[in-house]
N, C-alpha and C positions, 0 to 999 in steps of 0.2 A: 285298505283304508289307512286311518290313522290309527296304527297298531299299538295303542297303550291298553292301560287296564282300566282307563276310567271309561264310563258308561258313554255309548255312541249318542248321546244326545241327552238333554236334561230328561231323561228316560219317557217312555211313553208304556201306555196298555192298552193295545188296542181290544175292545170287548171281543173275544172270539170263545171259540170252544176249547182254550187251555188256558191254565193259570197257575203259575210258581211264582212268588216273588224271589229275586235274588239280591243280594245285598253288593252294591257296588263297592269297588275297592277303593275308588275315589274317596270313600269315608272314612279310609284309615290313612290318609294320607295330608292330613292337615297338620295340626299341631300334635307331637310326637307325646306319649303318656310319661308320669313322672316313673322314677323307680319305685317296683312294687313294694307296697305296704302289708301284703298280704302273705302269708306263706304258700308259694307253689306247693302242689300236688308231688307226692312223694313218687319219687322213681325207681322203677321197678326193674332191677339187673338182668339181662340175659344170662341163659345158663352156657355152659360151654359149648354145647352142642348147636349154638345157634350162631349168625352172622348178622351183622348190621348191615341195613340198604338204605339208599339215599331217602330222606323224608322229612327233615327239620326246616321251619319256617326260620330262616336266618333273618336275625337283629331282632328276635323275640324279645329281648332283655329290654328293648324300648316302651315294649307295654306294658300296661299294668296287669300284675293277677290278681286277679279276685277271688280265687280260691278253685276246687275243683269242678270240672263240667258234670252236670246231671248224670248220672249213671244210666239213666233210662234211655236218653236222647239217642235216637238212632241218626246215624250218619251215613252217606253213601261215600264208597271208597273205590279206589282202582287197584289192582295187582298188576304186575306186567313180570313177565317171564321170558327168561332168555331162551331163544330158538337155539338148536343145537350145532346148526352148521353155518356161520356167518361167512366163512371163507368160501363156502360153495355158491352161498348166495352172491358173493362179489365176485366170483368167477364165472357163472351163468351170466349176472348182469353184463359182463364185458363181451360175452359171445353174442347176447340177444341183440346187442347196439354196434357192432361189427360186422360191417356190411362183406367182409371176405370169410365170415365163420357160416357153416352150414346151420346154424342155428340162430343167424339173423333174424329178428322179427318173428321168431316162434315163441311168442309170449305164454308163459303159464294161464291156467284158468285157476281161481282160486283153490278148486278142490286137486288141482296138480300141485299147487304151492303148497297145500296142505299136506299131500300125500309126501312131496320130498324134503321139504324144510321145517313141516310142522312139528310142533313138542309131540314127544310120543306120548301113546295111549296111556302106558305105566306112569309116565310121570304128570301129566295131567290128572290121573286118576288120583296119586299120591297128593296132590296141591290141593284138588277138589276136597277130597277127606279131610285134610289136614285145616281149610278154610272151614268145611262145614261141622268140622269136630269141635271148632272155638266157638260155634253158634251161629256163624255169619250165614248170610241167607245170599245165593249166587243169584244175579237179577240177571246179568248176559254174559255171555264167554264166547269167545272167537273161535271158529271151526277151528285155526290154526293153533290154539292153545295158548295162544303168546297174551292174553289181556282178559281181565275179568274185571266187571263191576259187582260190587258186595255191598249188602248191607247190614249193619248190625249195629248194638247199643256202644255208647261209650264202656261201660262195664265189660262187654264182650272184647271188643277191639283194646282196651288195655290191657287184657288178660293175655289175647293171643300175641298180641306184638310187644308184650313185655315194654308199655310204654306208660305214662300217665298224660292225661288228656286234661288240660285246665281250662280256665275261662278266663278271658283276658280284653281287656279293653285298651283300645286307641283312641284318642281324642273322644268322640260321641258313640264310637261303634265298639261292639262287643264280639268276639269271635273265640272259637274254640281252636285250641293246639294243642301238638304233644312236643313236651322238652327236649326229648333225645330221639334219636333216629330208633325205628323200629327195627326188631330182630327177628329173623324167620331161621327155621331149620338149615342145616348146613348142605344136606341130600337135597334141597328142593330149588331149583332153577329160578329163583324169585330174583330180580333186579331192582325193583323199586314198588313204592307204596305211594299212590297218589290220594289226597281227600284225607288224613288224620287231622289237618286243621280247614278249617272254614273261611279262609283268607284268600289265598293264591286260588286265581282265575283268569283265564282270558278274559279280555274286556275290549270295549268299543269306544273310541275315543268320539267327538263332535265332528260331523260331517261339515262339507263347505256347502252352506243351505244358502240360496237366496229366494225370495217369494216374494210376489206382489201382494201389496197392503191395500184393499181398497173397501175392507168394512167399516161400517161408520161406529160401532160399536165394540167389536171386538175381533181380531183378525186371525188369520190361521197360525198355527205356531211355526216356529223357525229353530232349526236346531243350531244355528249360527249367526247368522247376521239375516235382516230382512233387505231388499230390496224395492226401488220404485217400481211402479206398477210396469214401465218400460223394459225393466231388467228380463222379464220373460220373453219379450218381442222377438220373431225371429230376424230381425233387422231390416234397415231400407236396403234392400238387396239389389241395390244399383249394380250395374256392370263397373264400374270405377271404385265401386266402396270397398272397404276390410271389414270385416266384423269378426268380434273376439265374446260374443255373447253366448247366450244359451244354443246349445246344439242340440240338433235332432240326430235320430237313427241316420238319416237319408242324408245329411251333412258329412257325417262320420264315412258312410260308406263313400262318397268322392274323395274325401281327404285322405283315406286309406288304402284307394282304387279295390273297393271291394266288388268281386265279379259278381253280377247279377242273375246269372245261373247256378250260383252255386252259394247257398245260403244256408249250410247246416242238415240239408237233407241225410235222414237217416241216423244221425245222430242222437244220443242222448247227452245231456251236459247236466251238471249237479251242481251244490250251492249247499255248504255247510252253513247250518242257522241254529239258533237259539230260541225256545220258546214258543209262541203260537207262529204258524204260517200261514193261516187262510187269511188273512185280511191282504196278505201279502199277494196273494191270487186274485183277490180282488182288485187292487190296485195294477196289477199285470194287464188285467182284462180294460180298464179304463185305458192304459197307455196305449194298448194294440189297438182299441177303438178309436183313440185320437190320431193314431199314426197309421192307419190302413193297413195293419199289419195282421196275419193270420194269429188264432188262438192255439198258443201252446199247450198242448196236453201237459197237465202238472200230477206227479205223485209224492205225497210227503209220508218221509219213513221215520217213524218215531225210533230213536236209539237208544235210550233210556229207559225204558220200560214204563211201568205206572199206566195211569188212566189219561184221560184228557185234561182234568183237571190240573196234572203234574206239569203241562206244558204251558201255563198261562201266561208267564212272563213275556211280555212284548214291548218291553223298553228299548230292543235293539231293531224293532218292527222297519224305522227307516232304511238302516244298512239292509234289510233283505230286500225291500223294495226296489233298492238301488241295484242290486247285485242281479236280482230278475231282471229288471228293465232293460239294464245295461247289455246282460249276456244277449240275451231273445234279441235286443235291438239290433245286435250285430250277426246273430245267425236267425231269423226270423222263421225259418221252416225246421227246425230240429224236431225230431220226433218227440221228444218228452224233455220236461225239465224234471229233476229230483230234489228235493229237499232233504236232507239229513239232517233232523233237529235233535238236539238235546234239550232236557229239562233245565239245563243252568249252563252256565260258562265256567262252571268251575273245570279245574285240570282232567280230573277224573274222568267227566262226562264229555268233555272233549276228544280226549284221547280216545274215548268209546267209540265216537263220530267216526274218528279217522280208520279205526281198524274194521268198523261197522261196513265202511266203504270199500275197504280193501279186499275182506272176505264176502262182500255181495257177489253172486255170480252173474246178475244183470246190472252192475256196478256201473256207471259212466265210465269213459275213459278220459273226462277231462272234467275236473271241479276246480271250485273256487271257494277259497277262504280268506276271509278279509279282516282277520284279528292274528294277533300275536303276541310275543314277547320279547326282551331282550335276550340275545342269546346266551348260551350258559357261559360263564366265565370261571374261572380259577378262585376269583374273588368270591364266589357267592356266599362263603359262610360270614365274609364280614362286611358286605355289600348288599344284603337282602332287602325285602319290601320294607323291613323295618330299622336297618342296622344304623341308619344315619339320623342323628337328632338336631336341628328339632323336625324335619321334615320329613326324613326318609328316603329311599330311592326306590326303583323299580328295577335294579338289578336284580338278580337271584332265581334264572330259570333253571331249577335244579333238575328239572323233568325231561329237556331234550333229548336224554338217550332214550327217553319211553317210545317218542314220536319217530325218531331216525328210522328203527325196525319198520313200522309200519308203512312208511312212504317209499323204502327201498323196496317192499312187497308190492307196493300198487306200480313202481316202473318194472319191477318183472312181468308183471300182469300186462303190461303195456298201457297204462295209465299217466296221469298228469295232473299234478296239483297247481294250479296257478294262486299266488297270495301274492299280496299289496307289500311295498317295500316300505311303506309308513311315511308318517308325514312330520317328520322330525330331522329332516336334511339328513347330515352326516352322522347322525347319533340315534341311538334308540331313546325311547321315553322313558330314560331314566331319572331325570331331576322331577323330584315332586315339589308344588307349590302351594300354599294354602290356597284354598278355595278352589283353584282352577284343577288342580289335581295332579296325576301323574303325567309328566309330557304333554298335557292338556292344551292346545292351541298350537295353531301351524307356525311352528318356529324351529330352526336347525338347534338341537340338543346340543352342550357342550362334550359328553362324551364320545368319542367316537367308537361306538359298539352297534355292527348292525341287529336287524330284528330276524326274528324267528318265528315261522319256519322260513321266510323268505332267503335265509342264510343256508338253508339245507340244500346240499348236493343233489337233493331227489324232488326238487320243487322248482319252480320258475318265480322269479322273484321279478315282480312289474311295477317300475318306476313311473314318475307322474311328468306329464308335459303340458304346455300352454299351446293352445293352437289357434291359429287367425285364418280366416277363409278368405276368398275373392267375393263373400256376400251376395253370390247368386244362389237359386235354387239347387241347382247340382254345383254344389260348394265343391271348391278345390283348395289346396293348401297355398296360402300365402306364406306362413312360418310356423314352426314349432321349434319353441325351445324348453329347455327342461324346467320344471319348477322348481323354484328357490326351496320348498318344504320340502320336495318330494325324497324318500328314502334311498340311501345308496353309500357306499366305500367298503373296504375289506373288512370280512371278518378277520378277528386276530387268532382265531383258535379252529377253523376248520381247514383243512387243506383244500385246496383250489382241486376239483373234480377233473378227470382226463379229459372230458370234452372243454375245459375252461384253456387246458396247457397250449402253450404257443401263441396265446392273447397278449401281445407286448406290453400292454396297458395295463393287464394284473400282474401287479410287481411289488406287491408287499408281503414279506416273510412272515411266517405265523411266528407269535410269540411262545407261544406251548401247545401243547392239546388243550380242550376245554377243561379237563381235571387236574392241569397244573403240572404234566410231565413235559419237562424241557427239551426242546430241541437244541442240540447243540453244533454251532456253527462249524462248519458251513453247511450243515445237513438240514438246517430249517427249510420246510417246503414253504412254497408260495400259498398265500391263503386264497381261499375263496373271495370273489369279488361279486358285490350285489349293485344293482340290479342286472337281470340278464338281458331284458327289454324293457319299454316303455309304450305307454299309450296314454290318451288324453285324461289328466286330473284333473284340468282347469286350476283356477287359483281363487284367491279369496275377492277378488276384484270384478267378479260377473262371470267368468269363462267357466261354464260349466253344461252339465246334461239334462235334458229336458225329462223329467218322470213324475209320476204321481204320487203323492203322500196323503194319506187321509180324504181323498177324493178331489184333490185340491191340484192343479196343474204347477209344479214346481222346479227347481233346478237343483241339482247336488254335484258334489265334486269330491276330491281327494285321491289318494292311490287306491281306496276302496271303489273309486268308478273304474279306475285304469286297468285292475286286475280284471273284475268280469268283462270290460270290453274285449281284452285279449282272448280271455277264454271264449267269447263267441266267434272271434276270427279264427282263433285253433280249431272251432267245429267247423268253419268253413274249409278250412285246409283238409280237414279229415274228410270231408263228404266227398272230395274230389280223389282220394287217395284210392289205387286202383288195388291196392291193399288192404283197404278196409281201416286200418288202422296203422299209423306209423311210430305208434309208443310214445315212451316220453318225449315230450316236445324239444326239450332242452338240447338232446341229442342231434335233432334234425335242424334248430335253430341255427346252433355253433357251427355246423356243416357247412349250411348256406350260407354262412355270414363269411366264412373262411374260403368258399370258393364263389359266390356271386354276391357279394355284399352292395355294391353298387344298383345291382338290379333289384334286388329283393327287401331293401331295405330303405326307410329314410333315415338319415343320418342326421342324428340331434348336435349339431354342432356349438349353438350360443345357449346361453341360461339367461331365464327371466329377469331384467333389469341390470344382467351381466354380474349378478352375485353366486352364480353358482347353487350348492346347496349347502353351504356352509363349508367345509372344507376341501372339496371338489369342485372342478368346471367341466363342462362339457368337451370335448372335441372330436376328431375325425377318429372315427371307428369306435371300438368300445370304450366305455369311459365310466368311472364311478358316479357319474349324475345320473347316465339314462342308457347305459349298458349300450345294447347295440340299437338303440333308436326303436323305431316303432317299424311294423312290417308294411311293404308295398305288397298287398294280399294277392292280387291277380299275378304279379311277378312271382312271388314266393309260391304259390300254388303251381304255376306252368313249370319253374324251374324242379319243383319236387317232385311233381306226378306227370308231367308231361301234358297236361289240358287243366283247362279250367272249367270243363263240363264236369257235373255234379255225376256220381256213379250210383248214388241210391235213390231210391222212390222218393216222391214226395212226403212230407207230412202230412196229417190230415189237416185242412184250414180250418176246420170249425169245431168247436166244443159246445153242444146245445146247452142253453142253462135249462134248468129244472124249474118250470112254471108250478106256480102254487097262488091259492088265494090271499095268504097270509105267510110272511115269510118269518121264522123264528131264528132268533141266535141267544147263545149262552156267553156267559163267561164267569170263572171262579170268583168266591167272594174274598173280599182284604187283597185286591193286589192291585190297588190304585194306590201307590208309593209317591209320599210328598217328594215332587221333584226338587224343591228347591233346598229341603234339608231330609235326607233319606234317613237320616237316624230317627225322624218322627212316624217313620212308617206308613200307616194306612190313612190316605185322606176319608173319611166315610161320606163325605159329600157328593164326592167323585167317584164312590165306588159301585160301578154299575154291575149288574149281575144277569141282565137280559135285554131283549128287547124284540119288537115286533113292528112289522111295518104290513099295513094293508089299507083298502078303499071302502069307505063307507058302501051300505048296499043301493043308495041310490045314484052310487057314481061321482058324486060331486066334491068330496072329500078325501084326502089322505089321511089316516090316521097313523102317528109315530106315536110308540111308546117304549120308552127305557125305563128299567126297573133297577131297585136297590134296595139295602136295607135301612138306609139312614141318610136320604137325600136331602132331606130338611136341616141335615147338621150346617152348621156355617161355613161358608167357605173358607179355605185358608187365608189367614190374613194378608199373604204377600198377593192375593188374588184382587188387586184394587180395583178390576172392574168386574169382579165378582165371577161365576161359573157359568160357562156356555155347553149347552148338550145339543149336539147332532146327530140326525139320520138322514144320510143321502145315499142317491140312487141315481142311475144312469137311464135317459131317455132321449131317445134320437140324439146320440151325440154330445148331450149337455148332462150335467150333474148338478141336479137339483137336491135341495134338503129343506127339510124342516126343524126349525131352531127354537130353542130356547134357552134365556139369559137372566140366571138367577144374580141378583146383587149383594151386597153385604148385608143389606138391611132386609131381606127375603123376599122383596120383589121381584115378580117375573114380568119378562116380555116375551111373547110368543113371535117368529117371525119365520119367512119361507125366502127361497132365492135360490141363486146358481152358485158355482164356484169360478167362473169366468171360462175362458178359452186356454189352449196352449199358449197363446200370443200374448195374454194378458189373465195370468191365473190370480184368483182371490174371491174372497165373499163379495156377492153382489145382492144385498136384499132387495126385496120386492118392496116398492116404494109403496106406504099406507096398507101395508099387508092387513088384510082380514083374519089373519091365523089366532086361533084361540086355543085354550087348552086347561090341564088341571095339574096341581103340584099338589103331592103328597109326600109322607116320608117314604112310601114304597114304588111309588111310578111317577113319571113326568109322561102327562099326554099332552101331544102336540097336533092338533085338528087344523089342517089347512085346504082352502081351498085349490081344487083341482086345475081351477084356472090361472093359479099362480106359480104352477109347476109344470108348463109345457102343455097342459086341458089335454092330457092323454086320452084318447076313446076306448069304448068297451074293446076289449080285447088285447090292446096295448100292452106290453111287457115294460116293468121298471125293474132294470137290471143291476146286479151285483150291490144290493143295500149294505151299508157300513153304519154303525152306529160308535158315536165314539164322544167324550166328554173334554172340558180343557179349562185350567186355570188361567184367567187375563191377567197375568204378570204385570202386563204393560198395556196399553191400548194397541200398542204395534208386536206386542212378544208373549202371545198367550203359551201355556205349555199344556201338551195332550197329557192327561193322566190315566185314562181309563178308556177300553172301548171294544168292539166286537164286529166280527163278521158274521154272516150267515151261512149254514149249511143245512142241506136236506137232510142230514142225518149226522150227528154228533160223532161217530165213527170216521166220515169222511174227513176230517179236521186230523185225524190220529192215524191212520192206516190206509193206504191204497191210494187211489185216484181222488184227485181234488178238483176233478171238470167239473164237479155240479156246484163248486163252491160259490155263493152269491147266488140265492135263490131269485127269478124271476118272478116277480108278481103280477098276475093276471089283472087287469081293470076289468070289473063287469064279468058277467057271462059265467061265473064259478058256482 
């Protein structure tokens, strides 16, 4: 996706069984604070028996110090531990991916990796003793012993790590940060500490959204831009026409020559997420129903500990909606989709997600991550997030060394991370602009540094393309060009991995190591090139992929689309492999590109509008704009595996809903972050705490209730058309809703309707609706005649209910603030499978 530190969409909180508010780093990227007028906390000096490890927020002097942090405030941190045999890991990797080696593709299990390369029990015990001796609570620990997440008070952290943690302000946002690097005992192999500041985090930038607008009073929210009602139409698909609008999965099956018999059978795929995921499962079910695809079983794996309330941040839900529907759209028969979810996007918890996957014995062999940061550079100490005035930069990824061992472990276990190359052209999201934030807005950035983890030699970086088809229902490619804003270019600090050696167009020598150690001519190695491959990203002009968002047919794009599309296509490749697992995908991709390029790939040689991606143009073969281009999936499978016939059993084609008489949903309190000015915190009128959906005893009315603690608070001033509250469900292929709009003066209008079709998505209110309701401080009750919403008979099921609200910033640009999905048991949203998420409300006969 757009891999910047700015939130993926003007935030969103879908009412769910999860809830925690995270503070977008975009709030820190407007005008820098002035020099400190307060006395900073005293620095505690380490003793001679300790050494310093990296973890200082670069550019902290640009913020205003406001005194010491509250000593009792609890923080979550991560501690990274160096594994003892990096040389041995690299040697084994080489043998696992060398076809002439007897160890070829003999991948290790997580337990085998732990036994062979894990931190010794004695070292682990000493580390835990030291951490717990300082009063910290160990929340999670990796089986390999190389990563711990911990909680402790500011006072405990200051004492243990010999730092002072202060409170700072940058523009309108306050945060905590340590001024000096933490110190640890010299006899412990700790190599990094993450989380001593509450600023650095992975984050999501706006997606490329186009949505139909047909509602007369308030339309559905858009992440980036609205499109006319025709924008989602599948095109006038005449034989001679060309089409570059909203693509469906079947369109892309034709474009990329996906074989009909190999659709991901037997494979598990995974997506790294943050916050709540239950609404994402509901949207996946709507997408599957609209596209006639089987229901993929889903599991949600919490990686940050805590209870379901800790996972309530759903501001990035559109990203997870896109990831899930893109990946399973390309591989609709996968055996399972696994979400690994963190409570926040802060570095310490995202790193925990990575190691959780690598250590999971049943972890997917293929994962997706649609977020990232600028790669580590030697200038981090002076170009960090707050280093430049007036606006700062987003350079300064000090923690790349923590992730690299995690990803290397995954490849030794035969696993692959697919990750988007970014939507900033030939630069990373470095330049911070007022209001729009860090690299926010699809445009090439001026600083030619690539993004991480796409730059990792242990990940597949996926670039973006713009696709035109012949306009038929069995779509075939007319053209595929590199996207103007698709990420790509050389790393200047990470040497090219062995699989890239010999690729002539990868030619830029490294400037230095990531930490600044120089390479002396002529010994400077060639540096890693990004991306490795590309897939459709679409563009801001309407080329996009069809998905459901908040129960509305929509379109999305960006390299956050390209990466999960490639994930799904790789699952198809894996399902045909007689070995069962080909391991790290780049090894196979580059081997096939070097031997069967014309058959196995669609070479992208032209760029959109001829502009390239900033500094680089596509051309024949591999290039810095599109990598090898896109896969010809059927040919690729044939040449890798000798057949396009799936080797594994079909996945279960149906996941039965749990029928109830009244569906219930929950959301944590105070998680409706103001979406125009996040510094204002919670919008009380939009803060939902629960909802329920049922049918009246006489079977004539739908009863929809949304609850909160202060719903009669005035709508935010920017909500010029007031606030709108929805509860939507699926019946016989149509999404219906009960709605209530509250004006700035407190007037309420109750409505019903549907959200349109995939060809024409948007709100379609029932003319002269007879809906009625009640509006109090603690609930909104909407009573809709059943005749207005499809007239379901006794025994009918209303599927996948979802409740949410939105502030109507403009008549055409509302912003979702809070929402929830329904589960049969709140535990389903945190642990185990999520197959029953979205209770089916049974009409009558209960």
